[in-house]
C-alpha positions, -999 to 999 in steps of 0.1 A, spaced: 495 513 -130 495 536 -162 466 549 -179 472 523 -208 474 496 -184 439 507 -167 423 508 -201 435 472 -211 427 457 -180 398 475 -159 383 490 -190 382 458 -210 367 440 -179 341 467 -175 331 465 -213 327 428 -210 306 428 -178 284 451 -195 276 428 -224 296 441 -252 309 416 -277 344 406 -272 357 419 -307 341 453 -301 354 454 -264 390 449 -275 385 473 -305 372 501 -280 401 496 -257 425 500 -285 407 531 -299 408 545 -262 446 540 -258 452 557 -292 433 585 -283 445 590 -248 483 585 -259 484 603 -292 497 569 -310 495 570 -346 460 557 -355 475 537 -383 487 511 -356 453 497 -352 448 486 -388 484 477 -393 483 453 -363 450 440 -375 464 430 -408 495 418 -396 478 394 -371 461 377 -399 489 373 -422 501 337 -412 498 309 -438 489 284 -410 456 304 -403 443 297 -437 434 263 -422 406 280 -402 383 288 -430 391 256 -449 384 235 -419 352 254 -412 342 247 -448 349 211 -447 327 206 -418 300 225 -433 302 203 -467 306 170 -446 272 180 -429 253 191 -460 265 162 -480 252 137 -455 285 123 -441 277 133 -407 244 113 -408 267 82 -423 288 84 -393 260 82 -369 245 52 -388 278 35 -386 282 42 -348 245 32 -343 249 -4 -354 280 -10 -335 272 4 -299 234 7 -298 230 -24 -280 253 -14 -251 239 4 -220 235 40 -229 240 30 -266 225 61 -280 248 83 -260 277 61 -270 266 67 -308 271 105 -301 306 98 -286 317 78 -315 302 99 -343 318 131 -328 353 115 -326 353 106 -362 339 140 -375 362 158 -351 390 141 -371 379 160 -403 364 193 -392 389 203 -364 362 228 -352 342 220 -320 312 245 -331 311 224 -365 310 191 -347 285 201 -320 261 214 -348 265 185 -373 261 157 -348 236 176 -325 212 182 -356 209 144 -361 213 132 -326 194 156 -302 160 148 -318 168 111 -323 178 108 -284 145 128 -275 125 104 -295 140 76 -274 129 91 -242 161 110 -232 156 147 -218 165 172 -244 188 189 -218 208 156 -212 211 152 -250 222 188 -253 249 184 -227 261 153 -244 263 166 -276 282 197 -265 306 177 -244 316 154 -275 317 185 -297 345 198 -276 365 169 -284 374 185 -318 402 210 -303 420 180 -290 416 156 -318 438 163 -349 434 184 -370 423 209 -344 418 246 -352 428 256 -315 462 240 -320 467 258 -352 460 291 -335 483 281 -306 510 269 -330 510 302 -349 511 322 -315 540 302 -299 557 297 -332 556 258 -325 553 227 -348 515 224 -353 519 185 -363 535 181 -328 509 200 -312 482 179 -330 499 147 -314 498 161 -279 462 164 -279 453 128 -291 457 109 -259 439 136 -237 412 137 -264 405 99 -263 408 95 -226 382 125 -224 359 102 -249 363 73 -225 353 95 -196 323 107 -212 313 72 -223 315 60 -186 294 88 -174 268 77 -203 269 40 -193 267 46 -156 236 71 -162 219 45 -184 223 18 -156 210 41 -128 181 51 -149 176 13 -159 172 23 -194 161 -7 -217 189 -20 -242 184 -15 -278 183 -47 -299 217 -55 -314 224 -50 -352 228 -82 -374 257 -88 -394 239 -77 -425 230 -43 -409 266 -36 -400 279 -47 -434 252 -23 -449 261 5 -425 298 2 -433 293 1 -470 271 32 -468 295 50 -446 327 39 -459 335 72 -477 328 92 -443 351 69 -425 379 73 -449 380 111 -445 401 112 -414 423 86 -429 431 108 -459 434 140 -438 456 127 -409 474 102 -429 484 129 -456 496 152 -425 516 125 -408 527 108 -439 543 141 -452 521 145 -483 508 179 -472 510 203 -442 481 209 -418 471 239 -438 470 219 -471 452 193 -453 424 216 -446 420 222 -485 422 185 -492 394 181 -467 372 205 -483 378 190 -519 372 153 -505 341 163 -488 329 184 -518 335 154 -541 319 127 -518 289 150 -512 282 160 -550 296 129 -568 293 98 -545 264 105 -524 247 130 -544 230 149 -518 249 181 -521 241 202 -554 259 231 -567 228 253 -560 235 247 -522 272 255 -523 266 293 -519 247 288 -487 273 262 -475 303 288 -482 283 314 -467 277 296 -433 315 286 -431 325 322 -439 303 338 -413 319 316 -386 354 320 -399 349 358 -400 342 357 -364 371 338 -355 394 360 -377 380 391 -364 387 382 -329 422 372 -338 429 404 -358 418 428 -331 436 407 -305 468 410 -321 463 448 -316 456 445 -281 484 421 -276 507 446 -289 497 472 -266 500 446 -238 536 440 -248 542 476 -251 533 483 -217 554 453 -206 523 439 -186 533 403 -196 569 408 -184 556 424 -150 533 395 -144 561 371 -152 584 386 -130 560 388 -103 550 352 -104 587 343 -107 594 363 -74 564 352 -55 557 314 -68 588 292 -67 571 260 -73 564 252 -109 535 230 -99 517 257 -77 522 280 -108 505 255 -132 475 252 -109 472 289 -106 473 292 -145 448 265 -148 424 282 -123 428 314 -141 424 302 -175 394 280 -167 377 310 -150 382 333 -179 374 307 -204 339 304 -187 332 339 -194 354 350 -223 360 338 -258 386 313 -259 404 324 -290 405 359 -278 421 346 -244 449 326 -264 457 356 -284 456 381 -258 474 363 -230 495 339 -253 527 360 -253 521 364 -214 517 326 -209 546 316 -230 568 340 -210 558 324 -178 563 289 -191 597 297 -204 607 310 -172 596 277 -154 613 254 -180 579 239 -192 581 221 -225 564 244 -250 544 214 -267 534 202 -233 523 237 -224 503 238 -256 485 207 -246 476 223 -212 464 256 -230 442 239 -257 429 214 -232 416 243 -211 402 260 -242 383 229 -251 367 226 -216 359 262 -216 339 260 -249 314 236 -227 316 253 -193 286 275 -183 275 303 -185 290 314 -220 308 283 -235 305 287 -272 294 251 -280 270 253 -251 251 279 -269 252 261 -303 238 232 -286 210 252 -269 203 267 -303 197 232 -319 176 219 -289 157 250 -278 165 242 -242 174 271 -218 209 274 -201 198 262 -164 188 226 -172 216 223 -198 241 235 -171 230 210 -145 232 181 -170 268 192 -184 285 195 -149 294 157 -145 311 160 -179 330 192 -170 342 179 -137 355 148 -154 374 169 -180 388 189 -153 403 157 -137 418 149 -171 433 185 -173 450 178 -141 466 146 -156 477 165 -187 491 194 -165 510 172 -139 522 141 -160 540 157 -190 547 122 -204 509 117 -209 505 144 -234 540 140 -249 539 102 -255 530 102 -291 551 133 -297 583 115 -284 
């Protein structure tokens, strides 16, 4: 390999092992390549700017802001209340409340960290009060939080759609069935654990309680209808839908609920900006990294090697899944998509894989990676809320992760499953 290839592979891996943040590790590798080769230093800022100039990427900060506005405006607690009156009397009722509330919240925020934080702040203390261990409650909230990359409108699908130049609306549809099946799988695990632990059943809600909860939560329940109905009704694009979600959450929080004040807005916007800045910084520097990878033809060489040594599409998909999952467990998922995107797309094209189906495979992998120990992003969001250390949360989350890997295999090897709604 050339010096550039060594810097981009072994150099980057070494920095990550040493604990250097991914954004800085990528930037240092780019600077090292520029220094060694004498490439014009302006390459770095130019590629950083170019990598963030897609209109579709505007959806990221706006969906982040929508999630923060919903949480601050009390919509997330309303969702929890609605879910509670309908499923609390079932085995594992509190756990099922987490699943239902997370699904609805994900359908507005599009963000796994936002969903994990919004539902976790309400449900982890509530589950602990009912006798559940904090480690289990954290694992459950994290597992349901990562449904957001699969349930439209998904920020992960927006990013992949930009990288792969595919229809974001179609990519959204490819994640619906995998996301719903994952929610069912989580629910089954919750119920079985409750039955095994012989947890007492909660008292069923009365008709009056259900009506009151629906009345209070109607604006929260209408949010995904407005956002997703607008996208698939042709009223606005996914990026415009993110702005609509912000306006809706702001209106409900300030005017309808009255729990969000103008004085709170700077803090809410600041939190959304902080998370968005991290995501956009990774995308910016990863674009420069990807440019150098393409210039060295590393993607082409790997695709050629795979084509020469692996002739079975199914074996290749298994190898990609194993490699992607291993990387997602120790690396930032967005960086993986941006850096390896062109390489993965080239391999998929070589084996004749439908690009929308391939997007579903990649984003399902990304979603699982956010919950997988040791450095899943949502894992640390949940741990920050509960104050529980990694080891007990990792033990509690493994049944959920194993179930998700089974669904990943289904998404990978049964294309019609992911493409059913698309077609």
